[in-house]
DRENTOR-231953 format. One record per residue: x, z, y of N, C-alpha, C in turn. Coordinates in pm, whole numbers, padded with zeros to 5 digits, always signed. Layout:
// residues N
XZYXZYXZY ...
***
This chain:
// residues 413
+00461-03527-04984+00347-03618-04972+00230-03545-04907 +00168-03605-04805+00054-03546-04737-00074-03573-04817 -00147-03466-04848-00271-03483-04922-00370-03566-04842 -00454-03641-04911-00554-03724-04846-00675-03638-04812 -00660-03551-04712-00768-03462-04673-00855-03533-04570 -00981-03548-04603-01073-03621-04516-01110-03536-04395 -01084-03589-04276-01123-03523-04153-01187-03626-04062 -01271-03578-03974-01335-03667-03879-01233-03717-03778 -01214-03847-03766-01112-03899-03674-01138-03855-03530 -01030-03824-03460-01042-03779-03321-01009-03889-03222 -00950-03998-03271-00902-04102-03182-00754-04093-03156 -00690-03984-03204-00546-03967-03189-00484-03955-03328 -00402-04051-03364-00339-04049-03496-00248-03928-03512 -00175-03893-03406-00084-03779-03412-00161-03648-03433 -00270-03632-03361-00352-03513-03371-00415-03502-03510 -00466-03612-03562-00529-03609-03694-00427-03579-03803 -00306-03631-03786-00200-03600-03883-00170-03450-03881 -00164-03393-03763-00138-03249-03751-00249-03168-03819 -00373-03211-03801-00485-03139-03862-00480-03146-04014 -00442-03262-04068-00430-03273-04214-00317-03184-04266 -00206-03182-04193-00094-03097-04233-00135-02949-04231 -00209-02909-04129-00254-02771-04120-00349-02737-04235 -00438-02829-04267-00530-02807-04379-00456-02800-04511 -00340-02865-04517-00256-02865-04637-00159-02747-04639 -00178-02652-04543-00094-02531-04534+00052-02564-04504 +00076-02673-04433+00213-02711-04395+00227-02687-04245 +00230-02558-04210+00223-02518-04069+00340-02567-03985 +00461-02562-04042+00578-02603-03964+00565-02747-03917 +00526-02835-04008+00510-02976-03973+00390-02994-03880 +00283-02920-03906+00164-02930-03821+00199-02891-03678 +00278-02785-03663+00317-02740-03530+00387-02852-03453 +00479-02921-03521+00552-03031-03456+00457-03141-03410 +00362-03178-03497+00274-03290-03463+00169-03251-03360 +00126-03124-03359+00036-03080-03252+00108-03087-03117 +00236-03049-03115+00313-03059-02992+00320-03205-02945 +00344-03295-03040+00348-03438-03005+00213-03483-02950 +00107-03446-03020-00027-03491-02981-00068-03438-02844 -00018-03321-02806-00054-03265-02676-00006-03353-02561 +00088-03444-02591+00137-03534-02489+00098-03679-02509 +00066-03716-02633+00040-03858-02662-00108-03894-02670 -00194-03797-02698-00337-03828-02714-00395-03885-02584 -00478-03985-02595-00535-04049-02477-00649-03967-02417 -00721-03891-02499-00833-03812-02449-00785-03673-02406 -00824-03628-02287-00780-03495-02241-00830-03382-02331 -00950-03399-02390-01002-03294-02479-00914-03278-02602 -00860-03390-02651-00772-03384-02768-00638-03321-02730 -00586-03357-02613-00460-03296-02568-00475-03145-02554 -00589-03103-02499-00615-02959-02483-00624-02889-02617 -00695-02951-02712-00710-02890-02844-00576-02883-02916 -00494-02988-02902-00362-02986-02965-00278-02871-02910 -00283-02851-02778-00209-02740-02718-00262-02605-02767 -00395-02596-02782-00454-02471-02833-00408-02443-02975 -00400-02547-03057-00351-02530-03194-00206-02482-03194 -00124-02537-03105+00015-02492-03096+00019-02343-03063 -00060-02302-02963-00063-02162-02922-00107-02072-03037 -00207-02115-03113-00257-02033-03224-00152-02017-03333 -00081-02125-03364+00023-02115-03467+00137-02025-03420 +00172-02037-03293+00278-01950-03238+00237-01803-03247 +00111-01775-03219+00061-01638-03231+00075-01588-03374 +00037-01673-03469+00044-01633-03610+00188-01613-03655 +00282-01675-03585+00423-01664-03619+00493-01550-03545 +00416-01473-03468+00478-01362-03395+00563-01408-03278 +00521-01516-03211+00596-01569-03096+00505-01574-02972 +00450-01459-02932+00352-01458-02823+00410-01499-02688 +00539-01482-02668+00601-01516-02540+00597-01666-02510 +00569-01747-02612+00564-01892-02592+00422-01942-02568 +00325-01855-02577+00185-01898-02577+00135-01938-02438 +00176-01867-02336+00121-01890-02202+00138-02035-02157 +00253-02092-02184+00278-02230-02142+00182-02327-02209 +00154-02305-02337+00064-02394-02410-00080-02370-02369 -00114-02246-02336-00249-02219-02284-00269-02292-02152 -00167-02293-02070-00177-02364-01942-00190-02514-01963 -00122-02567-02064-00137-02710-02096-00281-02739-02135 -00341-02651-02214-00481-02670-02253-00571-02667-02130 -00548-02572-02039-00632-02560-01919-00621-02684-01829 -00502-02739-01823-00480-02850-01731-00551-02978-01774 -00603-02981-01895-00666-03102-01948-00818-03098-01950 -00877-02978-01938-01023-02966-01944-01071-02868-01838 -01200-02873-01809-01257-02784-01707-01293-02647-01763 -01327-02640-01892-01362-02511-01953-01237-02450-02017 -01206-02327-01982-01078-02265-02019-01093-02152-02120 -01210-02141-02182-01234-02026-02270-01133-02012-02382 -01107-02121-02456-01012-02114-02568-00874-02074-02519 -00829-02137-02410-00696-02106-02356-00689-01959-02315 -00796-01907-02252-00795-01768-02209-00792-01672-02328 -00867-01706-02432-00868-01622-02553-00728-01617-02616 -00665-01731-02628-00532-01737-02689-00428-01664-02605 -00433-01685-02474-00335-01616-02390-00362-01466-02387 -00488-01426-02389-00521-01283-02395-00465-01220-02522 -00477-01291-02634-00422-01241-02760-00271-01221-02748 -00205-01318-02683-00060-01307-02666-00026-01189-02576 -00103-01172-02469-00074-01061-02376-00094-00925-02444 -00191-00916-02534-00207-00790-02608-00083-00763-02691 -00033-00866-02760+00089-00849-02839+00208-00811-02751 +00208-00861-02628+00319-00833-02535+00296-00705-02455 +00185-00635-02485+00150-00507-02422+00118-00521-02274 +00076-00641-02233+00025-00661-02098-00126-00646-02105 -00173-00521-02114-00314-00495-02139-00401-00532-02020 -00353-00509-01899-00432-00544-01781-00451-00695-01773 -00344-00769-01799-00353-00915-01796-00449-00966-01902 -00444-00905-02022-00533-00946-02130-00678-00916-02094 -00702-00799-02035-00839-00761-02000-00897-00856-01894 -00815-00893-01796-00860-00984-01691-00902-01119-01750 -00823-01169-01844-00855-01297-01907-00983-01287-01990 -00995-01182-02070-01111-01169-02158-01240-01149-02079 -01231-01075-01970-01352-01051-01891-01405-01179-01829 -01321-01280-01816-01365-01405-01756-01402-01513-01855 -01390-01486-01984-01417-01588-02086-01566-01619-02091 -01597-01746-02085-01736-01790-02097-01750-01896-02206 -01712-02018-02175-01731-02129-02268-01609-02142-02359 -01628-02124-02491-01518-02140-02587-01537-02266-02671 -01596-02366-02612-01624-02490-02684-01496-02569-02708 -01478-02613-02830-01370-02705-02866-01413-02771-02996 -01420-02902-02993-01471-02974-03109-01386-02954-03234 -01256-02927-03214-01164-02922-03328-01101-02785-03350 -01136-02688-03264-01077-02554-03276-01191-02453-03281 -01212-02395-03398-01324-02301-03416-01293-02168-03346 -01383-02127-03259-01368-01997-03192-01507-01940-03167 -01553-01859-03259-01685-01798-03248-01687-01699-03131 -01801-01684-03064-01812-01583-02958-01775-01442-03004 -01792-01416-03133-01760-01283-03184-01610-01255-03174 -01529-01361-03171-01384-01343-03158-01350-01271-03028 -01420-01304-02923-01396-01240-02793-01427-01091-02803 -01534-01059-02872-01572-00918-02888-01467-00843-02970 -01417-00907-03075-01315-00843-03158-01185-00824-03078 -01154-00921-02994-01036-00906-02909-01052-00791-02811 -01173-00777-02757-01200-00661-02671-01176-00532-02749 -01220-00529-02873-01199-00410-02957-01050-00385-02978 -00977-00491-03006-00831-00477-03026-00766-00424-02899 -00809-00475-02784-00754-00430-02657-00782-00281-02636 -00904-00238-02663-00938-00096-02649-00854-00011-02745 -00836-00062-02864-00759+00013-02964-00615+00032-02919 -00553-00077-02877-00414-00069-02832-00401+00020-02709 -00507+00023-02629-00508+00106-02507-00538+00252-02538 -00552+00286-02666-00573+00425-02706-00717+00469-02706 -00811+00379-02685-00953+00414-02681-01016+00375-02814 -00990+00453-02915-01028+00417-03051-01179+00419-03073 -01249+00513-03010-01394+00518-03026-01459+00392-02969 -01412+00351-02849-01466+00230-02788-01434+00108-02873 -01315+00106-02930-01275-00005-03016-01364-00012-03140 -01389+00103-03200-01474+00106-03319-01615+00056-03287 -01668+00099-03172-01803+00057-03133-01808-00093-03113 -01703-00152-03054-01700-00296-03033-01697-00371-03166 -01617-00321-03260-01609-00387-03390-01742-00379-03463 -01805-00264-03459-01936-00249-03525-02042-00337-03459 -02033-00354-03326-02125-00443-03256-02100-00588-03299 -01972-00623-03314-01939-00758-03362-01990-00778-03504 -01982-00673-03585-02031-00679-03723-02182-00701-03725 -02252-00633-03635-02397-00649-03628-02434-00790-03583 -02349-00848-03496-02376-00982-03443-02344-01091-03544 -02229-01077-03613-02185-01179-03709-02110-01108-03822 -02184-01050-03917-02125-00956-04014-02017-01015-04104 -02015-01144-04123-01917-01198-04218-01816-01292-04152 -01794-01271-04024-01687-01344-03954-01552-01291-03999 -01457-01380-04022-01325-01339-04069-01259-01242-03973 -01275-01265-03842-01211-01177-03743-01266-01035-03750 -01393-01021-03781-01454-00888-03794-01391-00812-03909 -01373-00878-04023-01316-00809-04139-01166-00784-04120 -01099-00871-04047-00960-00845-04013-00950-00718-03928 -01044-00702-03835-01046-00580-03752-01076-00457-03836 -01170-00469-03930-01199-00356-04018-01072-00314-04094 -00998-00412-04143-00876-00380-04218-00776-00307-04131 -00765-00349-04004-00672-00281-03914-00715-00136-03893 -00845-00114-03872-00894+00022-03855-00870+00106-03980 -00897+00048-04096-00877+00123-04221-00731+00158-04243 -00641+00072-04199-00498+00096-04219-00446+00208-04130 -00506+00224-04012-00446+00312-03913-00532+00431-03875 -00656+00436-03922-00744+00548-03888-00822+00590-04013 -00907+00691-03996-00993+00736-04106-01129+00667-04101 -01133+00547-04048-01257+00469-04038-01331+00467-04171 -01460+00501-04166-01542+00505-04287-01588+00364-04320 -01528+00307-04423-01557+00168-04459-01680+00154-04548 -01729+00267-04602-01838+00261-04699-01963+00187-04648 -02011+00215-04527-02134+00147-04483-02119-00004-04470 -02002-00053-04424-01988-00198-04407-01968-00266-04542 -01901-00199-04635-01886-00257-04769-02020-00260-04840 -02103-00163-04813-02236-00159-04876-02320-00280-04836 -02288-00339-04721-02364-00455-04673-02320-00585-04740 -02213-00579-04817-02161-00700-04882-02235-00722-05013 -02318-00823-05015-02388-00855-05139-02293-00925-05235 -02336-00937-05360-02252-01002-05461-02216-01145-05420 -02311-01211-05355-02287-01349-05313-02184-01358-05201 -02162-01246-05130-02071-01245-05016-01932-01193-05049 -01913-01141-05169-01785-01079-05204-01669-01176-05187 -01683-01294-05241-01574-01391-05237-01539-01428-05093 -01641-01443-05010-01616-01475-04869-01543-01365-04797 -01581-01241-04824-01513-01126-04761-01368-01119-04807 -01344-01137-04936-01207-01134-04987-01123-01245-04923 -01183-01360-04902-01112-01468-04836-01081-01434-04691 -01177-01369-04624-01157-01331-04484-01046-01228-04468 -01021-01150-04573-00920-01044-04566-00779-01095-04597 -00765-01221-04634-00631-01273-04659-00550-01268-04530 -00433-01211-04538-00347-01201-04421-00373-01079-04335 -00476-00998-04368-00504-00878-04291-00411-00765-04334 -00418-00652-04262-00331-00537-04290-00348-00491-04435 -00243-00497-04519-00258-00467-04662-00316-00329-04690 -00271-00226-04614-00322-00091-04641-00472-00083-04614 -00518-00154-04512-00661-00156-04483-00738-00238-04584 -00682-00351-04623-00745-00433-04727-00760-00352-04855 -00659-00273-04886-00663-00189-05006-00784-00097-05005 -00810-00033-04891-00923+00059-04883-01056-00014-04898 -01067-00131-04837-01192-00208-04845-01215-00258-04987 -01111-00319-05043-01125-00379-05176-01141-00273-05283 -01083-00157-05262-01099-00048-05358-01247-00008-05369 -01316-00013-05256-01460+00016-05258-01535-00088-05341 -01496-00214-05325-01559-00320-05404-01529-00300-05552 -01408-00254-05582-01369-00228-05721-01453-00115-05781 -01473-00009-05703-01552+00104-05752-01695+00059-05783 -01743-00033-05704-01880-00081-05723-01892-00166-05849 -01786-00244-05876-01790-00329-05995-01650-00337-06054 -01612-00238-06135-01479-00240-06197-01458-00365-06282 -01334-00410-06283-01291-00528-06360-01342-00660-06301 -01393-00656-06179-01438-00779-06115-01319-00873-06101 -01321-00991-06164-01206-01082-06159-01176-01131-06018 -01276-01135-05932-01253-01178-05793-01168-01074-05720 -01197-00948-05745-01121-00840-05682-00978-00838-05736 -00964-00856-05867-00830-00856-05927-00746-00972-05872 -00808-01087-05855-00734-01200-05799-00688-01169-05657 -00772-01103-05579-00733-01065-05443-00619-00964-05445 -00622-00874-05543-00518-00770-05551-00379-00830-05571 -00371-00942-05639-00239-01004-05659-00179-01051-05528 -00264-01066-05424-00214-01110-05294-00175-00993-05205 -00258-00886-05201-00228-00778-05107-00152-00661-05168 -00172-00634-05297-00111-00516-05358+00042-00515-05358 +00110-00630-05370+00257-00625-05363+00311-00575-05229 +00226-00573-05126+00270-00524-04995+00246-00374-04978 +00189-00310-05080+00160-00167-05073+00277-00086-05126 +00287+00039-05082+00389+00129-05135+00369+00145-05286 +00477+00180-05353+00478+00180-05500+00361+00254-05566 +00320+00373-05517+00209+00441-05585+00079+00360-05587 +00045+00294-05475-00076+00214-05474-00058+00082-05549 +00061+00024-05536+00089-00097-05614+00077-00068-05763 +00116+00053-05804+00103+00095-05944-00043+00096-05986 -00131+00149-05901-00274+00157-05935-00330+00018-05963 -00300-00078-05875-00351-00213-05896-00281-00282-06012 -00154-00251-06034-00083-00308-06149-00148-00265-06279 -00185-00137-06287-00251-00086-06407-00385-00155-06430 -00460-00177-06322-00590-00243-06334-00573-00387-06381 -00475-00456-06326-00452-00595-06366-00406-00603-06511 -00316-00513-06550-00267-00515-06687-00378-00482-06786 -00468-00394-06747-00580-00360-06835-00669-00482-06859 -00666-00576-06763-00743-00700-06778-00660-00811-06840 -00540-00777-06888-00454-00874-06953-00369-00956-06858 -00360-00915-06731-00285-00990-06630-00146-00930-06610 -00071-00914-06719+00063-00855-06709+00156-00937-06621 +00144-01067-06627+00236-01154-06555+00221-01143-06405 +00106-01093-06358+00079-01088-06214+00090-00946-06160 +00180-00869-06216+00198-00728-06180+00246-00712-06035 +00167-00645-05948+00210-00625-05809+00340-00547-05796 +00365-00453-05886+00491-00377-05878+00612-00468-05896 +00604-00557-05994+00715-00650-06016+00728-00745-05898 +00615-00792-05846+00619-00881-05729+00684-00810-05611 +00651-00681-05593+00711-00603-05483+00860-00584-05506 +00897-00559-05629+01039-00537-05661+01123-00662-05636 +01060-00779-05642+01133-00905-05624+01124-00960-05482 +01047-00894-05397+01022-00945-05263+01138-00909-05170 +01214-01008-05129+01332-00982-05045+01295-00939-04904 +01168-00946-04867+01125-00897-04735+01098-00747-04735 +01099-00686-04854+01078-00542-04867+01213-00471-04863 +01215-00351-04808+01339-00272-04803+01397-00257-04944 +01530-00272-04959+01590-00266-05093+01557-00138-05170 +01557-00024-05101+01529+00102-05172+01386+00104-05225 +01292+00043-05152+01154+00039-05199+01138-00063-05311 +01213-00171-05306+01211-00267-05417+01259-00199-05545 +01365-00120-05533+01418-00049-05650+01317+00053-05702 +01249+00119-05608+01148+00218-05649+01035+00150-05726 +00990+00036-05676+00883-00037-05746+00929-00082-05884 +01053-00130-05894+01105-00172-06025+01113-00055-06121 +01158+00059-06070+01171+00178-06155+01035+00223-06208 +00935+00222-06120+00801+00264-06162+00744+00166-06264 +00767+00036-06242+00718-00065-06336+00782-00047-06474 +00911-00018-06474+00981-00001-06602+00937+00127-06671 +00931+00236-06594+00895+00365-06653+00751+00367-06704 +00663+00298-06636+00520+00301-06671+00484+00197-06776 +00539+00076-06761+00496-00035-06846+00608-00091-06934 +00728-00035-06923+00844-00086-06998+00863-00236-06974 +00842-00278-06852+00853-00419-06818+00999-00455-06794 +01054-00537-06879+01196-00571-06872+01231-00656-06750 +01131-00715-06686+01159-00789-06563+01212-00697-06454 +01186-00569-06470+01232-00472-06371+01384-00468-06363 +01451-00490-06474+01598-00483-06474+01659-00591-06385 +01609-00713-06399+01659-00820-06313+01630-00790-06166 +01512-00733-06141+01475-00700-06003+01568-00594-05946 +01605-00497-06029+01697-00392-05986+01833-00451-05950 +01884-00535-06035+02016-00592-06012+02018-00680-05888 +01906-00747-05860+01899-00830-05740+01886-00745-05614 +01813-00634-05624+01787-00552-05506+01904-00463-05469 +01976-00412-05568+02077-00310-05539+02193-00367-05457 +02218-00496-05468+02328-00554-05389+02297-00550-05240 +02169-00538-05206+02130-00535-05064+02121-00392-05011 +02140-00293-05096+02132-00153-05052+02255-00120-04967 +02237-00066-04846+02352-00028-04764+02438+00076-04836 +02567+00074-04810+02658+00168-04875+02611+00312-04860 +02563+00346-04740+02526+00485-04712+02407+00533-04794 +02325+00439-04849+02207+00478-04926+02229+00469-05076 +02348+00424-05116+02371+00393-05257+02359+00516-05346 +02415+00629-05303+02408+00749-05386+02265+00796-05403 +02187+00795-05295+02048+00839-05304+01967+00748-05396 +01994+00619-05387+01924+00522-05473+01954+00549-05620 +02080+00573-05651+02118+00601-05790+02055+00731-05838 +02057+00833-05753+01996+00961-05790+01847+00944-05821 +01778+00865-05737+01635+00845-05760+01610+00765-05887 +01693+00664-05911+01676+00584-06031+01697+00668-06156 +01792+00760-06152+01819+00844-06270+01704+00938-06299 +01620+00962-06197+01501+01044-06217+01383+00959-06265 +01360+00846-06198+01242+00764-06226+01256+00679-06352 +01371+00617-06369+01393+00527-06483+01540+00531-06522 +01583+00639-06588+01726+00655-06618+01784+00539-06698 +01699+00469-06774+01750+00356-06854+01801+00242-06765 +01759+00240-06639+01802+00135-06548+01921+00175-06462 +01970+00296-06481+02082+00344-06400+02205+00255-06417 +02226+00207-06539+02344+00123-06561+02336-00005-06480 +02216-00058-06461+02201-00178-06380+02232-00151-06234 +02193-00033-06185+02227+00005-06048+02378+00013-06032 +02443+00072-06130+02588+00091-06122+02661-00043-06131 +02626-00123-06229+02697-00250-06251+02680-00342-06131 +02555-00357-06084+02532-00447-05971+02575-00387-05839 +02569-00254-05832+02603-00188-05706+02751-00173-05681 +02831-00176-05787+02976-00152-05774+03047-00280-05733 +03009-00334-05619+03062-00463-05575+03187-00451-05487 +03217-00330-05441+03340-00305-05365+03396-00171-05409 +03522-00148-05378+03581-00019-05416+03511+00098-05347 +03481+00092-05216+03408+00203-05155+03274+00230-05221 +03205+00125-05263+03076+00146-05329+03094+00211-05466 +03199+00174-05537+03222+00237-05668+03253+00385-05649 +03324+00420-05543+03355+00562-05519+03228+00640-05489 +03139+00582-05413+03010+00649-05386+02931+00668-05515 +02929+00564-05597+02855+00572-05724+02919+00673-05817 +03050+00674-05821+03121+00769-05907+03089+00912-05867 +03087+00937-05736+03055+01071-05686+02913+01112-05727 +02819+01020-05711+02681+01050-05747+02668+01078-05897 +02736+01000-05979+02730+01021-06123+02792+01154-06162 +02904+01187-06101+02969+01314-06136+02880+01432-06101 +02821+01425-05981+02733+01534-05940+02608+01541-06027 +02574+01428-06090+02460+01427-06180+02497+01457-06324 +02618+01509-06345+02667+01550-06477+02688+01433-06574 +02702+01312-06521+02736+01196-06605+02886+01173-06589 +02966+01263-06648+03109+01267-06618+03185+01147-06673 +03158+01110-06795+03229+00995-06851+03195+00867-06774 +03068+00851-06740+03028+00734-06663+03092+00734-06525 +03096+00853-06463+03156+00864-06330+03303+00824-06334 +03372+00867-06437+03515+00836-06447+03535+00686-06473 +03453+00628-06557+03466+00484-06586+03443+00401-06460 +03344+00440-06379+03317+00367-06255+03434+00383-06158 +03489+00504-06152+03603+00529-06064+03721+00440-06101 +03755+00436-06228+03868+00354-06274+03842+00206-06245 +03718+00164-06265+03683+00026-06232+03709-00003-06084 +03669+00090-06000+03690+00071-05857+03836+00066-05818 +03916+00152-05878+04059+00155-05845+04132+00033-05897 +04072-00037-05992+04137-00156-06047+04098-00284-05974 +04004-00274-05881+03962-00391-05806+04070-00435-05705 +04068-00561-05670+04167-00612-05575+04154-00546-05439 +04032-00520-05397+04015-00462-05263+04057-00316-05257 +04090-00254-05372+04139-00116-05371+04271-00105-05296 +04346-00215-05290+04474-00213-05219+04457-00185-05070 +04338-00214-05018+04314-00196-04874+04247-00063-04844 +04228+00020-04947+04160+00148-04928+04261+00252-04880 +04239+00310-04763+04332+00413-04714+04288+00550-04762 +04381+00643-04756+04357+00778-04810+04242+00848-04739 +04233+00831-04609+04128+00898-04533+03989+00853-04579 +03971+00721-04599+03843+00669-04646+03813+00720-04786 +03916+00719-04872+03901+00769-05009+03850+00912-05007 +03914+00996-04927+03876+01137-04921+03736+01156-04863 +03696+01067-04771+03563+01080-04711+03453+01043-04810 +03485+00950-04901+03384+00903-04996+03372+00991-05120 +03480+01059-05155+03478+01148-05272+03523+01287-05227 +03432+01382-05215+03466+01516-05167+03571+01583-05257 +03648+01676-05199+03759+01741-05271+03717+01802-05405 +03605+01875-05412+03568+01932-05543+03550+01825-05651 +03493+01710-05611+03474+01602-05708+03607+01536-05740 +03692+01519-05639+03825+01463-05662+03902+01546-05763 +03905+01677-05743+03980+01766-05832+03923+01764-05973 +03789+01762-05983+03726+01759-06116+03758+01628-06187 +03754+01518-06113+03787+01388-06173+03934+01381-06211 +04021+01444-06129+04164+01447-06161+04188+01523-06291 +04123+01637-06307+04135+01715-06431+04083+01634-06550 +03973+01561-06527+03915+01477-06632+04015+01369-06674 +04079+01309-06575+04179+01205-06604+04296+01264-06682 +04341+01382-06640+04455+01447-06708+04421+01478-06853 +04299+01526-06875+04257+01559-07011+04250+01435-07099 +04227+01320-07038+04222+01194-07113+04361+01132-07130 +04460+01195-07064+04595+01142-07072+04623+01031-06972 +04534+01015-06871+04553+00911-06768+04628+00972-06651 +04758+00991-06670+04839+01062-06570+04841+00990-06436 +04846+00857-06439+04854+00783-06312+04729+00805-06227 +04613+00797-06291+04488+00818-06218+04481+00962-06169 +04519+01056-06253+04515+01197-06215+04603+01222-06093 +04720+01161-06092+04812+01179-05980+04753+01126-05850 +04693+01008-05858+04629+00950-05738+04523+01044-05684 +04439+01096-05773+04329+01181-05729+04378+01314-05673 +04477+01373-05738+04533+01499-05686+04599+01476-05551 +04662+01362-05534+04728+01332-05406+04626+01321-05294 +04516+01251-05322+04412+01237-05220+04350+01372-05189 +04327+01453-05293+04269+01586-05273+04362+01673-05190 +04492+01666-05219+04589+01745-05143+04591+01701-04997 +04584+01569-04976+04582+01518-04839+04458+01570-04765 +04342+01568-04833+04219+01615-04772+04227+01763-04737 +04284+01844-04831+04297+01986-04804+04391+02012-04687 +04501+01936-04683+04597+01952-04575+04535+01910-04442 +04456+01803-04444+04390+01756-04323+04291+01859-04272 +04218+01923-04364+04126+02029-04323+04200+02146-04262 +04315+02178-04321+04396+02288-04268+04449+02257-04130 +04486+02131-04108+04537+02091-03977+04428+02104-03873 +04306+02068-03911+04194+02079-03818+04173+02223-03776 +04185+02315-03876+04165+02456-03845+04275+02506-03753 +04398+02461-03773+04509+02508-03691+04497+02456-03547 +04417+02346-03531+04400+02291-03398+04283+02359-03325 +04229+02461-03390+04123+02536-03323+03985+02511-03381 +03976+02422-03480+03845+02398-03540+03813+02509-03636 +03683+02543-03645+03645+02647-03742+03611+02589-03877 +03619+02455-03889+03598+02392-04020+03453+02380-04060 +03362+02422-03970+03220+02414-04007+03166+02275-03980 +03057+02241-04053+02993+02110-04033+02895+02117-03919 
***
């Protein structure tokens, strides 16, 4: 259902529908209707604005290669091309066509559009971005500070500050000092969607100025889950101290499928070890299935250090194929968890896919010293069949190594 968001009618039903959808944060649908309106609206100014909206949404979606065509559609409908030039310049910067972007920006004059907000300061911030990408960081910083002096609380200015804070040693203290209490909420809103590492530095300054500020804590629930585990931990502790256990950034990071599996596991381990948060176990089991086979042993080793109580979850969820169980078994044996290593090995050998495991792969996944130790362990338990399998694979590996040496190899890695 489309919310009844009141907007000033433009004369185009399709365009107005797109604007309401955009205001309702339904970008996918808005994009479709802006595309429709760019062709159906009777007024050329509306067609141009619809095309500009399409270009802006495409930019936000990381699709800069599609922007030029829509910028040209906007130009073809009106005499003033400022908005179209700004949007295409932004796309060219993303596409690393810096000369093309500079040519467009240098010619920007009128950015008037009744339905598309584009402050003159945006052009200045784009110039700063262009200088930054071109390696001229001092010039970029000067442009951003000039934009700040011109319009200190423009969202684009604070987005640029966040980018600088994320990638340089930019001193954020003077600009944060200019944020009065009445402006805090506006600045936090302007930072939504900006570089998380840079937002962290800016918002941390606001936190130091007024610890336990609920506005800052609310903002942290949005950006902190995108931070590496140590910083996410800092904000998690602050939120929990304010009674906001349910909004823990570490847990949010651990559950975020857009984060690398190993980092999700790290966040879950830190959350469990620090706060004994049982939600971490479910996060571990969900994340470990996405860990590549080659990283499985390292992940288990790290978990046994950070949160050993969760190691069983890594093993149970991670042992989804026979090769993965062999990797886990090797890691456990090397970590002196011998009984666990043997249990995982037997589980792996009993799986249906074990029938397709060839000796060479077996030997590659479990080194000879571990094979022999596990074979002795099996023999001591009276599991002759398992011991025989392991000794056979170990013998094959030793013989294969010997053959390599006889063929002229020195056996070194």
